[in-house]
ZALOPA-311766 format. One record per residue (C-alpha): residue number from 1; residue in three letters; x negated, y negated, z negated. Coordinates in steps of 0.001 Angstrom, whole numbers, m for minus. Layout:
REM ZALOPA-311766
<node><k>NUM</k><r>ALA</r><X>X</X><Y>Y</Y><Z>Z</Z></node>
...
This chain:
REM ZALOPA-311766
<node><k>1</k><r>MET</r><X>m31</X><Y>212</Y><Z>m113</Z></node>
<node><k>2</k><r>ILE</r><X>m1183</X><Y>m3605</Y><Z>1134</Z></node>
<node><k>3</k><r>PHE</r><X>m771</X><Y>m6577</Y><Z>m1571</Z></node>
<node><k>4</k><r>PRO</r><X>m1052</X><Y>m9643</Y><Z>m222</Z></node>
<node><k>5</k><r>ASP</r><X>m2895</X><Y>m12336</Y><Z>m2194</Z></node>
<node><k>6</k><r>VAL</r><X>m1311</X><Y>m14857</Y><Z>m5031</Z></node>
<node><k>7</k><r>LEU</r><X>m691</X><Y>m17636</Y><Z>m4045</Z></node>
<node><k>8</k><r>LYS</r><X>m2670</X><Y>m20828</Y><Z>m5067</Z></node>
<node><k>9</k><r>LYS</r><X>m2485</X><Y>m24085</Y><Z>m4937</Z></node>
<node><k>10</k><r>GLY</r><X>m3464</X><Y>m25692</Y><Z>m1446</Z></node>
<node><k>11</k><r>ASP</r><X>m2360</X><Y>m22831</Y><Z>328</Z></node>
<node><k>12</k><r>LEU</r><X>m471</X><Y>m23206</Y><Z>3682</Z></node>
<node><k>13</k><r>ILE</r><X>3364</X><Y>m22446</Y><Z>3249</Z></node>
<node><k>14</k><r>GLY</r><X>5660</X><Y>m21581</Y><Z>6331</Z></node>
<node><k>15</k><r>MET</r><X>9239</X><Y>m22542</Y><Z>6604</Z></node>
<node><k>16</k><r>VAL</r><X>11638</X><Y>m21287</Y><Z>9197</Z></node>
<node><k>17</k><r>CYS</r><X>15131</X><Y>m20748</Y><Z>9782</Z></node>
<node><k>18</k><r>ALA</r><X>15275</X><Y>m17379</Y><Z>11664</Z></node>
<node><k>19</k><r>SER</r><X>17964</X><Y>m15727</Y><Z>9393</Z></node>
<node><k>20</k><r>GLY</r><X>20655</X><Y>m19143</Y><Z>9995</Z></node>
<node><k>21</k><r>PHE</r><X>21186</X><Y>m22401</Y><Z>10100</Z></node>
<node><k>22</k><r>MET</r><X>19804</X><Y>m24559</Y><Z>6437</Z></node>
<node><k>23</k><r>PRO</r><X>20602</X><Y>m28671</Y><Z>7180</Z></node>
<node><k>24</k><r>ILE</r><X>17533</X><Y>m30621</Y><Z>6997</Z></node>
<node><k>25</k><r>GLU</r><X>18057</X><Y>m32383</Y><Z>3712</Z></node>
<node><k>26</k><r>LYS</r><X>18095</X><Y>m29326</Y><Z>1551</Z></node>
<node><k>27</k><r>THR</r><X>15013</X><Y>m28149</Y><Z>3910</Z></node>
<node><k>28</k><r>GLN</r><X>13181</X><Y>m31526</Y><Z>2969</Z></node>
<node><k>29</k><r>LYS</r><X>14026</X><Y>m30904</Y><Z>m922</Z></node>
<node><k>30</k><r>CYS</r><X>12014</X><Y>m27484</Y><Z>m468</Z></node>
<node><k>31</k><r>VAL</r><X>9235</X><Y>m28937</Y><Z>708</Z></node>
<node><k>32</k><r>GLU</r><X>9017</X><Y>m31501</Y><Z>m1757</Z></node>
<node><k>33</k><r>THR</r><X>9153</X><Y>m29297</Y><Z>m4359</Z></node>
<node><k>34</k><r>LEU</r><X>6569</X><Y>m26817</Y><Z>m2544</Z></node>
<node><k>35</k><r>GLU</r><X>4661</X><Y>m30172</Y><Z>m1944</Z></node>
<node><k>36</k><r>LYS</r><X>4654</X><Y>m31455</Y><Z>m5562</Z></node>
<node><k>37</k><r>TRP</r><X>3148</X><Y>m27396</Y><Z>m6875</Z></node>
<node><k>38</k><r>GLY</r><X>282</X><Y>m28544</Y><Z>m4877</Z></node>
<node><k>39</k><r>PHE</r><X>884</X><Y>m25624</Y><Z>m1630</Z></node>
<node><k>40</k><r>LYS</r><X>612</X><Y>m27504</Y><Z>2343</Z></node>
<node><k>41</k><r>VAL</r><X>3407</X><Y>m27123</Y><Z>3588</Z></node>
<node><k>42</k><r>LYS</r><X>3853</X><Y>m26045</Y><Z>7981</Z></node>
<node><k>43</k><r>VAL</r><X>7633</X><Y>m26214</Y><Z>8990</Z></node>
<node><k>44</k><r>MET</r><X>8359</X><Y>m25021</Y><Z>12348</Z></node>
<node><k>45</k><r>PRO</r><X>10888</X><Y>m26761</Y><Z>14917</Z></node>
<node><k>46</k><r>THR</r><X>13994</X><Y>m25126</Y><Z>15241</Z></node>
<node><k>47</k><r>VAL</r><X>14024</X><Y>m25602</Y><Z>11342</Z></node>
<node><k>48</k><r>GLY</r><X>17133</X><Y>m28472</Y><Z>11013</Z></node>
<node><k>49</k><r>ASN</r><X>18597</X><Y>m27635</Y><Z>14403</Z></node>
<node><k>50</k><r>GLN</r><X>22010</X><Y>m25977</Y><Z>14388</Z></node>
<node><k>51</k><r>PHE</r><X>22768</X><Y>m23448</Y><Z>17693</Z></node>
<node><k>52</k><r>HIS</r><X>26278</X><Y>m22082</Y><Z>16449</Z></node>
<node><k>53</k><r>TYR</r><X>25483</X><Y>m20397</Y><Z>13591</Z></node>
<node><k>54</k><r>PHE</r><X>21952</X><Y>m20313</Y><Z>13459</Z></node>
<node><k>55</k><r>SER</r><X>18717</X><Y>m22803</Y><Z>13675</Z></node>
<node><k>56</k><r>GLY</r><X>18525</X><Y>m22115</Y><Z>17137</Z></node>
<node><k>57</k><r>THR</r><X>18973</X><Y>m19601</Y><Z>20045</Z></node>
<node><k>58</k><r>ASP</r><X>17020</X><Y>m15517</Y><Z>19261</Z></node>
<node><k>59</k><r>GLU</r><X>14271</X><Y>m15979</Y><Z>21641</Z></node>
<node><k>60</k><r>GLU</r><X>13559</X><Y>m19974</Y><Z>19676</Z></node>
<node><k>61</k><r>ARG</r><X>13909</X><Y>m18348</Y><Z>16278</Z></node>
<node><k>62</k><r>LEU</r><X>11621</X><Y>m15412</Y><Z>17041</Z></node>
<node><k>63</k><r>GLN</r><X>9306</X><Y>m17052</Y><Z>18403</Z></node>
<node><k>64</k><r>ASP</r><X>8494</X><Y>m19759</Y><Z>15323</Z></node>
<node><k>65</k><r>LEU</r><X>8867</X><Y>m16625</Y><Z>13484</Z></node>
<node><k>66</k><r>GLN</r><X>6060</X><Y>m15289</Y><Z>15978</Z></node>
<node><k>67</k><r>ASN</r><X>3696</X><Y>m18067</Y><Z>15122</Z></node>
<node><k>68</k><r>LEU</r><X>3898</X><Y>m17901</Y><Z>11302</Z></node>
<node><k>69</k><r>LEU</r><X>2725</X><Y>m14081</Y><Z>11544</Z></node>
<node><k>70</k><r>ASP</r><X>414</X><Y>m14950</Y><Z>14238</Z></node>
<node><k>71</k><r>ASP</r><X>m868</X><Y>m17999</Y><Z>11734</Z></node>
<node><k>72</k><r>ARG</r><X>m4300</X><Y>m16976</Y><Z>9723</Z></node>
<node><k>73</k><r>LYS</r><X>m4045</X><Y>m19753</Y><Z>7644</Z></node>
<node><k>74</k><r>VAL</r><X>m266</X><Y>m18998</Y><Z>6893</Z></node>
<node><k>75</k><r>LYS</r><X>m143</X><Y>m17037</Y><Z>3013</Z></node>
<node><k>76</k><r>ALA</r><X>3586</X><Y>m17193</Y><Z>2785</Z></node>
<node><k>77</k><r>ILE</r><X>6718</X><Y>m17724</Y><Z>5077</Z></node>
<node><k>78</k><r>LEU</r><X>10057</X><Y>m18852</Y><Z>3527</Z></node>
<node><k>79</k><r>ASP</r><X>13030</X><Y>m18028</Y><Z>5219</Z></node>
<node><k>80</k><r>ARG</r><X>16381</X><Y>m19421</Y><Z>4700</Z></node>
<node><k>81</k><r>LYS</r><X>17355</X><Y>m16641</Y><Z>2520</Z></node>
<node><k>82</k><r>SER</r><X>14416</X><Y>m17257</Y><Z>584</Z></node>
<node><k>83</k><r>THR</r><X>15094</X><Y>m20869</Y><Z>243</Z></node>
<node><k>84</k><r>ARG</r><X>17230</X><Y>m21456</Y><Z>m2980</Z></node>
<node><k>85</k><r>LEU</r><X>15365</X><Y>m24587</Y><Z>m4929</Z></node>
């Protein structure tokens, strides 16, 4: 089993809304809180957008998530369902 490193101040956290739509106001509160805790935050382009019940087309949301997975600087990924601050 592989366990990721513990997050520490200065680490980069990616934010994506792959599983649904979330208003930009709620996203901003999450970003501000994470930055207050000492993290850097990378917000993907579809966050805050709305396409039916989602933040973008299937392809756009997939591309956002894949870009975060491919970015070796990103230490954690938060999706809409995990951002309940």
